[in-house]
N, C-alpha and C positions, 0 to 999 in steps of 0.2 A: 785443739779446736776451740775457737773463740765462741763464747756463749753470748756475746753482745751482738746486736744487729745495728744497722744504720739508724733505725728508729730509736734504739736505746741511747745511742750517742746523742742524737738530736734531742731526745726527751731530757737527758741529764743536763745538757747545756741550756736548754730552755728553762728547766726548773730552777737552775742556778740563777739565770737572769731574772726570772720572776721574783725569786727570793730577794735579790739585790734591789729590784724596783720597789717591792713592798717595804723593805727596810728603809729605803730612801723616803718613800711616801709617808710612812707611819713609824718613825724610829722609836717611839715610846709605846708602841702597841696599844694605842688608845682604842677602846671598844667602838667608839662612834666612827672611827676611820677604817675599821676592818673591811676587807674586800671579800665578797662571797667566793668561797672555794679556797681561800688562803690557807685554811687548816689542812685541806687535802694535799696541797703542795708540800707543806711542812711535814706532814706525816709521811708522804712518799719519799722525801729527801732524807728523813731520819733513818731509813734503812741503811745499815752500814755496807760499805764496799771494801772487800779485802784488798791487800796489796797486789795479789795476783790478778784480781779483777781490774784494778786500776791499770796494771800493765797491759792487759788485754784491751781495755778501753783505749789506751794511748796508741797501741799498735793499729787498732781498727781505725781510729780517728786519723792516724797518719796515712793509712791506705786510702781513706776517703778524701781527705783534704789536708795536706801538710800545713797549709796556712792556718787552718783551724787548730790543728794539733799543737803547734808551737805556743799557742795561747792557753791551752788547757791548764798548765801549772799555775798561771796567773788567775784563771777563773775559778779553778777548783783547788784552792789553797789548802784544803784539808788533807791533801796527799803529797807527801814528799817523794813518793815513788814516781809520780808523774814527772817531776822535775828531773829525776834520774833516767827515766825511760825515753822521754821525748828528746830527740837529738838537738 
């Protein structure tokens, strides 16, 4: 049974995109350019996801939207399991 929901997939992808935008906006992490709530996203994203959870995430994403799932390995490069799991 998959423990991820559609909302989890959405939140993971959105948090990843926010992190990318923040890095682009403030690559040197200058304090005067910090965005309110930026630390919340960083803290949330710092929770580790196991290989099994990445597989579940990839399968659920594929069920929801294959067009999204094929890009997960590119967007979430921290997991080699995604590249192996997504067809």
